[in-house]
N, C-alpha and C positions, 0 to 999 in steps of 0.2 A: 691336744689338737693344735696344729700349726695352721694359722690362717694366712692364705696367700692372696694378696690383692694385686690384680692387674691394673695398671694405670699408664698414662702417658700418651695414648692416641685417641682417647675418648673424653668423657666428662671427668672433671677432677674428682678426687676422693671426697666422699661425703662423711660427716660424723658417723661413727660406728662404735658400738661398745668394744669390739675387738681391738680397735685402735686406741681408744682412751684408756683401756685397762692393760695394754701390752706392757710386759716387763722387759722384753727383748724385741727390738725392731731391726730387721736386716734389710738392706737395700742399697742401691746406688746413691751417691751423694745427692743427685738432683731429686730422687724420689724421697729421700729423708727430708730434704729442705722443703719440698712441696707439702709434706704431711706434718710438718713441725707443729702447727697450731692444733692438730688433732691428737697429738700424743701426750701421754702423761709426762710431766717434767722429769721424773726420776727414771724413765725407761732407758735401758741400755741401748745405745745406737751402735750398730755394727755396719760399717761401710763395706760394701762388696768390692773386693778386688779379686784375688784368687779365691775360688769357691771353697776349697777344703777348709781353711781356717774358720770361715763363717759357719759351715756346717758343724765343725767341732764345737763352736760356741753354743749353737743350738742344742747339740747333744748333751753338753755339760749342764745346760739349763734344764733339759728334760730329766736328767739323772738327779739333779739337786732339788728340783722343784716340781717334778711331775709334768713339766712342759706347759704349765699354765701361762697364758699371755705371751705366746710367741707369734710374731707377725713378720711376714716376708713381703716386701714390696718389689714389684717387677713391672716391666713395660708390657703394654698390650695384653695379649692372652698368654699367660705364663705356661700354659700347657702346650703351646705351639712353638717348638724349638726353644723352650724356655726352661726355667728353673724347676718346674714341677717334676721333670724326669729325675733330676738329681735328688730332689727331696723324697720322691717316692721310692727310689732305690735305697736311700739311706734309712728312712723312717717308716716306709710302707704307705700305700695309698690310703689306708684307713685312718692314718694320722693327719690327713690333710683336709682342710676346708678351703677350696679354691674358688675365688670370686673373679672370674675372668673379665678383662676389658676387651676392647676391640684391637685385634692384632694389627701390626704395622702393614702387613700384606693386604689385609682387607681394606684398611684405610687408604692405602696408596691406590688400589684399583678403584675404590669409590671416588677418589678425587679426580681420576681421569675418565670416569664414567663407563667402566668396563666390568663385565662379569669376570669372575676368576675361578669358576668351577672347572674350567678347562685349562688352567694354567699349571705349569710346573713350578714348584717352589723348592729352592735349594739354599742351604746355608753355607756360607763361606767364612763364617765367624769361627776362628780357631781351627779351620780345616784347610785342606789343600784347595787352592783357588781353581786348579785345572778342572776339577769335577764340575764346579759351577759354570766355568767357561764352556765346557763341552755340552752341558745341558742347554745353555743359551744358544749354542750352535745348532742344536738338534731340534729345538722347539720354537714356535713362533711367538709364544707368550710365556715368559719366565720371570719369576720374582726371585731376587738374590738378596738374602740377608747378609749384610756386609760386616767387616771387622777390620782391625788394624792390619795393613798390608794386603787387604782384599776388599778394596773399595771401588768406586767408579773409575778412578784413574787406572788401576790395575786391570779391571775388566776391559776398559777401553783399549789398552795396549794390546791385549790378546785378540780383540775382535775387530780392530781397525782395518785389517787387511782381508777380511772375509768378503765373499762375493755378494752376500745378501744386503738387504736394505734395513738392517736393524737400527733402531734408535734406542737410546737409554733414557729413561725417565728417572731422574735422581730426586728422591723424596727425602727431605731433611726436616728435622724437628717436628715430625708429625704430632699433632695434638696441641701444639703451642699456637694459640690464636694470633700472636703478634709476630712470630718469627718463622712459622711454617712456610716451606717453599717446595715447589715442584718445577724442575727444569728439564726440558727435552733437549738432548744433545746427541750428536753423532758419537760413535766410539772414539774417533780421532779427537773431537773436542773434549770428551771426558778425559782422555789420556793426557791432555795438555794442562790440566788444572789441578790445583791442590784443594781438595774438598773438605779438609779438616776432619773433625770427629763427630759432626752433627748429623751424618747421613743415617736415616732410619732403614731404608730399603731401596733397592734399584730394580726397576722393571726393564727388562730387555724385550723389545717388541718388534715384530715384523708387521708393520701397519697395514700391509695388504691382506693379512690373514688373522685378524684379531678375533673374529667370531666363529667359533667352531659350531657344528650342528648341535642341536639340543640332545642331551644325553642323560642317562640315569646314574652313571658312575663318574665321580669327580676325578680330576687329574687330566694330564695332557693326552690321554688315549689309552685304550686297552692294548695289551700285547697282541701281535697278529695271531689270528686263528689258523693261518696257514703260513708255511715257509717252504723254502726250496720250490719256489713257484715254477710253473711250466715255462719253457722258453717262449711259448707263444704270448706270454704276458709281458714280454719286453720287445722293443724294437731292436733288431740286430742285423748285421750284415753277413750274408752267406753262412749262416749257422755259426758265426764266430761268437760264441757265448758259452760261458761255463754251464755245462749241462746240470739239470736239477739234481741228479744223483750225486755228482761231485760237490755241488753247492751245499747239499744237505750236510755232508760230513765236514765240509769247510766251515760252515756256520757253527757246528757243534764244537769244533776246535778253536774257533775265534772267540766264541762266547760273548757276542756283543750285547751291551746293556746300557741303560741310562748312565751318563757320566763318563762313558768310554769315548775314546777317539780311535777310529779304525781307518787305516789306509787301504785302498784297493789299487794296486799297481798294475799297469797295463790293463786298464779297466774294460776296454772294449765297449760293451753295452752298459756297463756299470751295474750289472745284476747283483753282484756281491755287495757293492756299496749300498744299493737301494735296499736290499734285504737287511743289512745291518742297521740302516736308518729306521726301518720299520720296527726294529726291536728297541728303538730309542737312543741308539748310539749316534754320536756325531761322526759323519763319514766324509772322507776325502777320496775322490777318484782321480787318479793320475793317468792321463791318456795323451799320446803323442800325435794323433791324427785329428785334423779339424772336424771331419764329419763325425768321428767318434765322440768328441767333446759335445757337439750338438745333440747326438743321440742319447748320451748319458743324461743331459739336462732334460730332454723330453721324457725319458723313462722315470726320472725322479719326480717330475711334475705329474706324470700320469698316476703315480702311486702316492702322491700327496706328501712327499718327504723332502727334507733339505739334504742335498748332497753338494758339497763344494767340489767343483771340477777344476783341476789344474791342468793346463795345456803345456805339455813338455815331456821330455824324456827322463826317466829315472836312470841312474841315481842322481843326476845333476840337479833336478828341481826339488829334491827332497830336503835340501838344506834350508829351504825357506818355510818348511812346515813345522808345526808344533809336534812334539814327541807323541807317538801313538801308544795305545794300550795293546793293540793287535794289528797285524798286517796280513793281507792276502796278496800274494804275487801270482797273477794269472798270465803274465807275459813278461818277456825280458830278452829273449833271443840270446845273442852272444854276450850280452851284459848281465845275464841272469845271476851269475855268481857274485858280481860286484853289487847288484841290487840287493840280493839276500844279505850280503855282508853289511851293507849300509843300513838295511832295515833292522837287522839283529842288534846292531850297536845302539839303535835308538828306541826300540820298542820296550815297553815295560812288562809285557806278559808273554806274547806268543807271535810266531810267524808261521803262516801256512802257505805252501807253495804247490801249485798245480804244474806238473811237468809231463809233456807228451813223450819226450825222448828219454829212453832208459839211460843213455850215456851221460845225462846231466844229473841223475839222481845222486850219485856219489859226491859230486862237487857241491850240490846243495847241502847234503848232510855234513860234509866237511866244513862248509861255511858256518852252519849253525853250531856245530860242535866247537869250532874255534872261538865263537862268541860266548861259550859257556852254556849253551842250551842243551837240554835233553831232547833228542830227536827221535822220531819214529815215522812210519809211513805205511801206505798200503797201495796196492795196484787195484784200481776200480775197473771192473769189466761188467757191463750190464747189457742185457738184451731185452728190448721192449716188445710188447705185444703189437703186432701189425696185422691189419686185416687181409684176408685172402678171399677170393670168390667162394661163394657157398657158405657164408657165415662161419668161416673158420679163421684161425689166426696162425701166424708164424712168429718166430722170434727174430727180430732185427737187431743185430749186434751194433753197439756204439763203439767208437774208437776207445781203446783202453787209455786210462790216465793214471799217472802216479800222483798221489797226494802225500806230500812230505810236510811234517810240521815239527817245530821246535818250541819248547816251553822253558822259561826260566825256572830253575829248580825251586826257588823260594816262592813261586806263585802257583805251583801245581795244585795246592789244596786250599788256596786263599781266594776270596772274592776280590773283585777289583777295588771295592771301597776299602776293604781291610788293607790291601796292598798300598793304596794311596795314603791311608792314614799312617801306616808304618813308615813309608818313605818320607812323609812330611814331619814326623815326630823327631 
């Protein structure tokens, strides 16, 4: 049996037979130092650095001595983004006796007096920072577990130019009664500082929307029960909106999900951006008209999601945006080919283009192919039921639309998280 003690953000370790009789004790330097008085003098101390050598030491002890007296010390709740996963994968859950402490996330929210059953929690420790950044962009309450190269400063750099009113609460040395600290800073202020290595967790908060309605399912919200919403559920001008039939297939090809960043170019009403945000993705809507910008913001607010709205013309304004995972192009006019080319160079997964004119389909496919994408497309023609006198119906034809998409070959069968981890490794 391997006994795993969680410590660091709650009460200190108390005397325990598992500690006093341990033959091998694995933990970070500060955990070993804190437990020193509770350990047998002859116990082997293994300082955690790279995980694999420590697990090898535990395995050798199990083989040589049946595993008696193995203790692992970890921060907070070791089953929450912690070492329990690695131990269970290596030795099996039945071999573990886990004594959890209070997680750094729970402690940080407790310190600021907020519930966290409606929070998104994301780890940037040893992972691609952009996933955490996109979750922060999409949700009003996010906890980020930080790591080297992925701390408050790096988060601040990425979030400093966003439209929202996010603040960062940087929680350091949680559980240390003498040195614990919580600081509220703007992303710009966070970006300008060296935070060292004592940060426990960072909360990214939209202080106007901190309390979600009471719910029974933890997390930032359920996936939407409906998508490809009717046009009547968005404000739009003169029916200038991507129709729901087209939007349904576009969403299937975009595949928006938490951790993604999606661009909606020539957004108009912002219906595609809003629907992507409802799936948990961070969304940016690019629109060149002033009234369109206001309309997109109103639609996002009406559906309770965050959409960053960029006023300007593509492809010029795209250079200031973070690289997307997927792009929808719903407008472009004479600049369409240049826009598709610019998007294809930047996107990590897919580009979806709605085209009304058949003459432009070939140019769009050529642009996607030149960027190394595998492209395909369909002509969507739909006729909706429309009422006639006498309680009968007719078919009312909608304008046909070509939907063309391109996918990077190495992402066609991979999830976005898999792709991000491959690119960061």
